[in-house]
C-alpha positions in Angstrom: 7.5 30.6 18.9 8.4 31.9 15.5 7.3 28.7 13.9 3.9 28.7 15.7 3.4 32.4 14.6 4.3 31.5 11.0 1.9 28.5 10.9 -0.9 30.6 12.4 -0.3 33.4 9.9 -0.3 31.0 6.9 -3.4 29.3 8.2 -5.3 32.6 8.4 -4.1 33.6 4.9 -5.1 30.3 3.4 -8.6 30.5 5.0 -9.0 34.0 3.5 -7.9 32.8 0.1 -10.5 30.0 0.0 -13.2 31.9 1.9 -15.5 32.5 -1.1 -14.9 29.2 -2.9 -17.7 26.6 -2.9 -17.1 23.7 -0.6 -19.0 20.4 -0.3 -18.5 18.0 2.6 -20.3 14.7 2.0 -20.7 11.0 2.9 -20.6 8.7 -0.1 -21.9 5.2 -0.5 -20.2 3.3 -3.3 -18.3 5.6 -5.6 -14.5 5.8 -5.9 -13.9 4.4 -2.4 -15.8 1.3 -3.3 -17.9 1.1 -0.1 -18.2 4.2 2.0 -16.2 7.4 2.4 -16.3 10.9 3.9 -15.1 13.5 1.4 -14.3 17.2 1.0 -14.7 18.8 -2.4 -13.9 22.4 -3.3 -14.2 24.6 -6.5 -11.1 26.5 -7.6 -13.3 29.4 -8.9 -14.7 31.9 -6.6 -18.4 32.6 -6.1 -19.4 29.7 -8.4 -21.0 26.2 -8.2 -19.3 25.2 -11.4 -15.8 24.9 -12.8 -12.7 23.0 -11.9 -12.3 21.5 -8.4 -10.7 18.8 -6.3 -11.8 16.1 -3.9 -10.1 14.3 -1.0 -11.5 11.7 1.3 -11.1 8.7 3.6 -13.1 5.5 3.4 -13.4 1.9 4.6 -15.2 -1.3 3.7 -15.7 -2.0 7.5 -15.3 -5.7 6.7 -18.7 -5.9 5.0 -19.7 -8.7 2.7 -17.2 -11.2 4.3 -14.1 -9.4 2.8 -11.1 -8.0 4.6 -11.4 -4.5 6.1 -10.0 -2.2 3.5 -9.0 1.5 4.1 -9.2 3.9 1.1 -8.2 7.5 0.5 -9.6 9.0 -2.7 -7.9 12.0 -4.3 -9.2 13.5 -7.5 -9.9 16.4 -9.8 -13.3 17.2 -11.3 -15.1 19.7 -13.4 -18.8 20.7 -12.9 -20.7 21.9 -16.0 -23.8 24.0 -15.5 -24.7 27.3 -13.9 -27.0 27.4 -10.8 -28.1 24.5 -8.6 -27.8 21.6 -11.1 -24.6 20.4 -12.7 -22.9 17.6 -14.6 -19.8 16.4 -12.7 -16.9 14.8 -14.7 -13.8 13.7 -12.8 -10.8 11.4 -12.4 -9.6 9.9 -9.1 -6.7 7.9 -7.7 -7.8 5.8 -4.7 -5.1 4.6 -2.4 -6.2 1.3 -0.8 -4.6 -0.9 1.9 -5.7 -4.0 3.7 -6.5 -3.0 7.3 -7.0 -6.4 8.9 -4.7 -7.5 11.8 -1.8 -9.7 10.5 -3.3 -12.9 11.9 -6.6 -12.3 10.0 -5.4 -11.0 6.7 -6.2 -13.2 3.7 -4.0 -11.0 1.5 -1.6 -8.2 2.4 -1.9 -5.5 -0.3 -1.4 -1.9 -1.0 -3.0 -0.7 -4.2 -3.8 2.4 -6.3 -7.2 2.1 -7.9 -8.1 4.6 -10.7 -11.7 5.7 -11.3 -13.7 8.1 -13.3 -16.9 10.0 -12.3 -19.7 11.1 -14.5 -22.9 12.2 -12.8 -25.3 14.7 -11.4 -24.7 17.2 -8.6 -27.2 19.4 -6.9 -25.7 22.3 -5.0 -27.8 25.2 -3.7 -26.7 28.7 -4.6 -26.4 29.5 -0.9 -25.4 27.1 2.0 -27.4 23.9 2.4 -28.1 20.3 1.7 -26.3 18.9 -1.4 -26.5 15.7 -3.3 -24.6 13.8 -6.1 -25.1 10.6 -8.0 -22.3 9.3 -10.2 -21.5 6.4 -12.5 -18.0 5.4 -11.4 -16.1 2.7 -13.3 -13.1 1.4 -11.3 -9.8 0.3 -12.9 -6.9 -1.8 -11.5 -8.8 -3.2 -8.5 -7.7 -6.5 -6.9 -10.7 -8.0 -8.8 -9.7 -6.4 -12.1 -11.8 -3.7 -13.8 -15.3 -3.0 -12.4 -17.0 -1.2 -15.2 -20.5 -1.0 -13.6 -20.2 0.9 -10.3 -22.2 3.8 -8.9 -21.9 6.2 -6.0 -24.4 8.4 -4.1 -23.2 11.3 -1.9 -25.2 13.3 0.5 -23.8 16.3 2.5 -23.7 20.0 3.1 -22.4 22.7 0.8 -21.2 26.2 1.8 -19.1 29.2 0.7 
């Protein structure tokens, strides 16, 4: 019972600590996860759309384009330049990737860490609402080598 109470208390405290920080939940096509992903992004600064932040997500290739099903988990840090609704996003990500096909269907069994950079535009309203981002995202150390020409488009909801 003491553990449950402690976990509950820590959860409430952490929610209050991040209550006024800008959050952005979005689906991304392309980008760091290569195909599709669902992501959560949050600023470290209170009451602001800009500044230092982080992103975590989960993605998959869903077996598209006749390749193996690949699961990805992007984790990154980013900085948004610009006050107000419009900003320039610059970031670096590590993407953990594994082959998700059943053993009998796998063409290759791999686990990999892909590195990527983000440079792009983010629209975030000053209040809660629809948000958008478009990024140029070169990928490094993929199974195919470096992919210098890759883009991502994310659409979601932003709130405080």
